[in-house]
PASEBA-1860 file (N, C-alpha, C; in nm, 3 decimals):
! residues 71
1> MLLRIVRL> 0.084/-0.121/0.002/0.004/0.000/0.001/0.082/0.125/-0.003 ~ 0.189/0.122/0.080/0.282/0.238/0.090/0.351/0.259/-0.043 ~ 0.392/0.152/-0.107/0.459/0.163/-0.240/0.364/0.228/-0.341 ~ 0.236/0.194/-0.336/0.142/0.250/-0.428/0.128/0.399/-0.410 ~ 0.126/0.440/-0.283/0.111/0.588/-0.253/0.233/0.657/-0.301 ~ 0.356/0.601/-0.283/0.479/0.662/-0.325/0.476/0.672/-0.479 ~ 0.434/0.571/-0.549/0.425/0.572/-0.694/0.332/0.676/-0.739 ~ 0.219/0.685/-0.676/0.117/0.789/-0.716/0.173/0.929/-0.688
9> QRLAELEA> 0.246/0.948/-0.584/0.305/1.080/-0.554/0.413/1.113/-0.659 ~ 0.488/1.008/-0.695/0.590/1.031/-0.799/0.528/1.068/-0.934 ~ 0.418/0.997/-0.967/0.350/1.030/-1.091/0.294/1.167/-1.085 ~ 0.237/1.206/-0.978/0.185/1.337/-0.961/0.295/1.444/-0.977 ~ 0.411/1.419/-0.919/0.524/1.507/-0.932/0.569/1.525/-1.076 ~ 0.580/1.409/-1.142/0.620/1.409/-1.286/0.516/1.482/-1.374 ~ 0.392/1.467/-1.340/0.286/1.535/-1.416/0.292/1.688/-1.392 ~ 0.318/1.724/-1.265/0.331/1.865/-1.238/0.452/1.934/-1.307
17> VRLAKEKE> 0.564/1.854/-1.314/0.683/1.902/-1.386/0.650/1.915/-1.534 ~ 0.583/1.816/-1.590/0.546/1.819/-1.730/0.458/1.939/-1.761 ~ 0.359/1.957/-1.676/0.267/2.073/-1.703/0.341/2.205/-1.687 ~ 0.432/2.221/-1.595/0.506/2.337/-1.577/0.594/2.364/-1.700 ~ 0.655/2.262/-1.752/0.735/2.276/-1.872/0.649/2.318/-1.993 ~ 0.536/2.258/-2.008/0.447/2.287/-2.120/0.403/2.437/-2.112 ~ 0.374/2.481/-1.987/0.332/2.622/-1.964/0.445/2.715/-2.005 ~ 0.564/2.678/-1.964/0.685/2.760/-1.997/0.704/2.769/-2.143
25> EEEFRQQA> 0.694/2.654/-2.214/0.709/2.648/-2.359/0.604/2.729/-2.429 ~ 0.483/2.728/-2.380/0.369/2.800/-2.441/0.397/2.951/-2.424 ~ 0.443/2.991/-2.306/0.479/3.132/-2.283/0.588/3.177/-2.378 ~ 0.682/3.090/-2.399/0.796/3.125/-2.493/0.739/3.137/-2.634 ~ 0.651/3.052/-2.672/0.595/3.058/-2.808/0.517/3.183/-2.824 ~ 0.440/3.220/-2.719/0.361/3.345/-2.726/0.450/3.467/-2.739 ~ 0.561/3.470/-2.663/0.658/3.579/-2.675/0.719/3.590/-2.814 ~ 0.752/3.472/-2.861/0.815/3.472/-3.001/0.714/3.521/-3.107
33> LLAKKEKD> 0.589/3.478/-3.088/0.481/3.521/-3.181/0.462/3.675/-3.171 ~ 0.460/3.724/-3.049/0.445/3.869/-3.030/0.561/3.943/-3.092 ~ 0.682/3.894/-3.071/0.797/3.960/-3.132/0.791/3.959/-3.280 ~ 0.747/3.853/-3.338/0.733/3.840/-3.486/0.624/3.942/-3.536 ~ 0.516/3.949/-3.466/0.407/4.046/-3.505/0.463/4.188/-3.497 ~ 0.539/4.219/-3.394/0.593/4.355/-3.382/0.686/4.385/-3.496 ~ 0.769/4.285/-3.529/0.868/4.296/-3.635/0.794/4.321/-3.769 ~ 0.684/4.244/-3.794/0.607/4.259/-3.912/0.544/4.401/-3.924
41> IQKKAIKK> 0.495/4.446/-3.812/0.435/4.584/-3.805/0.545/4.686/-3.841 ~ 0.661/4.668/-3.789/0.774/4.763/-3.816/0.804/4.756/-3.965 ~ 0.813/4.634/-4.021/0.846/4.618/-4.161/0.745/4.688/-4.249 ~ 0.617/4.675/-4.216/0.507/4.730/-4.294/0.519/4.885/-4.285 ~ 0.549/4.938/-4.164/0.558/5.083/-4.151/0.676/5.132/-4.230 ~ 0.790/5.062/-4.234/0.903/5.105/-4.310/0.872/5.099/-4.457 ~ 0.806/4.996/-4.498/0.768/4.980/-4.638/0.674/5.094/-4.685 ~ 0.579/5.125/-4.596/0.485/5.231/-4.627/0.560/5.370/-4.639
49> ERQKLRTT> 0.651/5.391/-4.547/0.724/5.517/-4.546/0.815/5.528/-4.673 ~ 0.875/5.416/-4.708/0.953/5.419/-4.835/0.868/5.452/-4.956 ~ 0.746/5.389/-4.958/0.655/5.414/-5.074/0.615/5.557/-5.074 ~ 0.584/5.612/-4.958/0.546/5.750/-4.944/0.657/5.840/-5.000 ~ 0.784/5.812/-4.958/0.900/5.891/-5.005/0.914/5.878/-5.154 ~ 0.902/5.757/-5.207/0.915/5.736/-5.351/0.810/5.817/-5.430 ~ 0.688/5.819/-5.382/0.578/5.890/-5.444/0.609/6.039/-5.433 ~ 0.657/6.088/-5.319/0.691/6.230/-5.303/0.800/6.268/-5.394
57> CKRSFALE> 0.903/6.183/-5.407/1.015/6.215/-5.501/0.970/6.217/-5.641 ~ 0.882/6.126/-5.683/0.831/6.122/-5.819/0.754/6.256/-5.848 ~ 0.674/6.297/-5.751/0.595/6.417/-5.771/0.683/6.539/-5.778 ~ 0.786/6.541/-5.688/0.881/6.660/-5.693/0.952/6.660/-5.824 ~ 1.002/6.541/-5.871/1.070/6.536/-6.000/0.978/6.582/-6.116 ~ 0.855/6.540/-6.110/0.761/6.578/-6.215/0.738/6.727/-6.218 ~ 0.724/6.787/-6.097/0.701/6.932/-6.085/0.828/7.007/-6.137 ~ 0.948/6.955/-6.107/1.071/7.019/-6.153/1.079/7.010/-6.307
65> CQTNVAL> 1.042/6.900/-6.362/1.047/6.885/-6.510/0.946/6.982/-6.573 ~ 0.826/6.993/-6.511/0.726/7.088/-6.570/0.779/7.232/-6.561 ~ 0.838/7.263/-6.448/0.892/7.400/-6.431/1.000/7.428/-6.531 ~ 1.092/7.335/-6.551/1.197/7.346/-6.644/1.151/7.362/-6.789 ~ 1.051/7.291/-6.820/0.991/7.298/-6.956/0.922/7.433/-6.976 ~ 0.855/7.483/-6.877/0.788/7.609/-6.882/0.882/7.726/-6.899 ~ 1.004/7.711/-6.842/1.104/7.820/-6.853/1.159/7.821/-6.991
END
C-alpha cells in the first residue's frame, strides 16, 4: 500500500513538472509570436514610409520637369 502511494506521488510530481514545462514552452511561443508580429508591423511601417517617399520624390521630380519645360 505504501509503495502504491509513493508511486502515485511520484507520478503526480512528474505530471506537475510536465505541465510546468508545457506552460513555460507556451509562454515562450507566445513571446516569439508577439515579437514576430511587432517585427512585421515595423516592416510594414518602413515599407509604407519608403513608398510615401518614392511617391513624393516622383511628384517633386515631375514638378521640376514641368517647371524647367515652362522656362
